[in-house]
C-alpha positions in Angstrom: 117.5 82.8 107.1 117.7 79.2 105.9 115.4 79.5 102.9 117.5 82.2 101.3 119.3 81.5 98.0 122.9 80.2 98.4 124.8 83.1 96.8 128.3 81.9 97.3 130.7 83.4 96.2 128.5 86.5 96.0 128.3 88.8 98.9 124.9 90.0 100.2 123.4 92.5 99.8 124.4 93.3 96.3 124.8 96.9 95.1 121.3 98.4 94.6 119.8 97.5 91.3 118.5 100.5 89.4 115.8 100.4 86.7 114.2 103.2 84.9 111.9 104.1 87.9 112.8 101.8 90.7 115.6 100.8 93.0 115.9 97.2 94.3 118.0 97.0 97.6 118.3 95.4 100.9 115.8 96.4 103.6 116.6 99.2 106.0 115.2 100.4 109.3 113.2 103.1 107.4 111.2 100.3 105.7 109.7 98.8 108.9 106.5 100.8 108.7 106.0 99.8 105.0 106.6 96.2 105.9 104.0 96.2 108.4 101.6 97.9 105.9 102.4 95.2 103.4 102.1 92.2 105.7 98.9 93.5 107.3 97.1 94.3 104.1 94.0 92.3 103.3 94.3 93.3 99.7 97.9 92.2 99.3 97.1 88.8 101.0 93.8 87.9 99.2 95.5 84.9 97.5 98.1 84.4 100.3 96.0 83.0 103.2 95.0 86.4 104.7 97.0 89.2 106.4 98.8 89.2 109.7 97.5 91.2 112.6 99.1 94.6 112.7 99.6 94.7 116.5 101.5 91.2 116.2 103.6 92.7 113.4 104.4 95.7 115.5 105.6 93.5 118.3 107.5 90.9 116.3 109.0 92.6 113.3 112.7 93.4 113.9 114.0 96.9 113.4 115.4 95.9 110.1 112.9 93.4 108.7 113.3 90.7 106.0 117.1 91.3 105.7 118.3 88.1 104.3 119.8 86.8 101.0 117.3 86.9 98.2 115.0 89.6 99.8 114.9 92.9 97.9 112.9 96.1 98.9 111.4 97.7 95.9 111.6 101.5 96.3 110.0 104.3 94.2 111.2 107.8 94.8 112.9 106.9 98.1 109.9 105.1 99.5 109.4 101.2 99.8 106.4 100.1 97.6 107.1 96.3 97.7 109.3 93.4 98.1 110.8 90.8 95.7 111.8 87.4 97.1 114.1 84.8 95.6 114.6 81.7 97.7 114.9 78.0 97.4 111.7 76.2 97.0 111.4 73.7 99.9 109.5 70.4 100.7 106.3 72.4 101.3 106.2 73.2 97.5 105.5 70.7 94.8 108.2 68.2 93.8 108.7 69.9 90.4 109.7 73.0 92.4 112.0 71.6 95.2 115.5 73.0 95.1 114.8 75.6 92.4 114.8 79.2 92.8 111.4 80.6 93.7 110.3 84.0 92.8 107.8 85.8 95.0 106.6 89.4 95.2 104.4 91.6 97.2 103.4 95.1 96.5 101.4 97.7 98.2 98.0 98.3 96.6 98.8 101.9 95.7 101.6 100.6 93.6 99.3 98.3 91.5 98.5 98.8 87.9 101.7 100.8 87.0 103.9 98.0 85.8 106.2 98.2 88.8 105.9 94.6 89.6 107.0 93.6 86.1 109.9 96.1 86.1 111.2 95.0 89.5 110.8 91.2 88.9 112.5 91.5 85.5 115.3 93.3 87.2 115.6 90.8 90.0 115.7 87.9 87.4 118.3 89.7 85.4 120.4 90.0 88.5 119.8 86.4 89.4 120.8 85.3 85.8 124.1 87.1 86.3 124.9 85.6 89.7 123.6 82.1 89.2 123.5 81.6 85.4 122.0 78.5 84.1 119.4 78.0 87.0 115.8 77.7 86.4 113.2 79.7 88.5 109.8 78.7 89.5 106.8 80.8 90.6 103.5 79.6 92.3 100.2 81.5 92.6 96.6 80.7 92.8 94.8 80.3 89.6 92.3 83.0 90.8 95.0 85.6 90.9 94.7 86.7 87.3 97.1 89.6 87.7 99.8 87.4 89.0 99.3 84.8 86.2 99.6 87.6 83.6 102.9 88.9 85.3 104.2 85.3 85.3 103.5 84.9 81.4 105.1 88.4 80.8 108.3 87.2 82.7 108.5 84.1 80.7 107.1 81.5 83.1 105.1 78.6 81.6 102.8 76.3 83.4 104.3 73.1 84.8 101.3 72.0 86.8 98.2 72.9 88.6 97.5 71.5 92.1 95.1 72.0 95.0 96.7 73.4 98.2 95.5 76.0 100.8 92.0 75.4 99.9 92.3 76.7 96.4 93.7 75.7 92.9 97.4 76.7 92.6 99.5 77.3 89.4 103.2 76.4 89.2 105.2 78.0 86.4 108.8 77.5 85.3 111.2 80.0 83.7 113.9 77.9 82.0 117.5 78.7 82.7 118.9 81.7 80.7 122.1 80.7 78.8 
């Protein structure tokens, strides 16, 4: 996919990343149902413009969904609970973000409130720092998404700007390069 992070000379997918409770890995065919649940969830997409239609996802999602550089499945006890995305911010983002790595994440509601997003995002950022040292990372979220703002702060992102897009106030944070 064209908005994946350039990972040369790193091969994709990397070996699975293991944390205390989670595994970050490339998607597999067994994740398809969880991707459909994730992408069709009204709760997950409250601040993301709304969910996609389940029947549309059933028709259009490939057998192995989201298998491109920078897309990690987050697995707990052998089952997908979310997705971490690292991709280059494009022209649709704010000028301060263009060309930088952009962190995104989606977790199923049953995984909320247990620290899984913080654990998985921290592991993905550690991996990123090892593969592409010295690169800053941005994160954008709606200011109304208080949980996402707390997670951004916990991960070391600081506000760069606020702007209005998609009928809501947005927040853009930057995590400086780790040396």
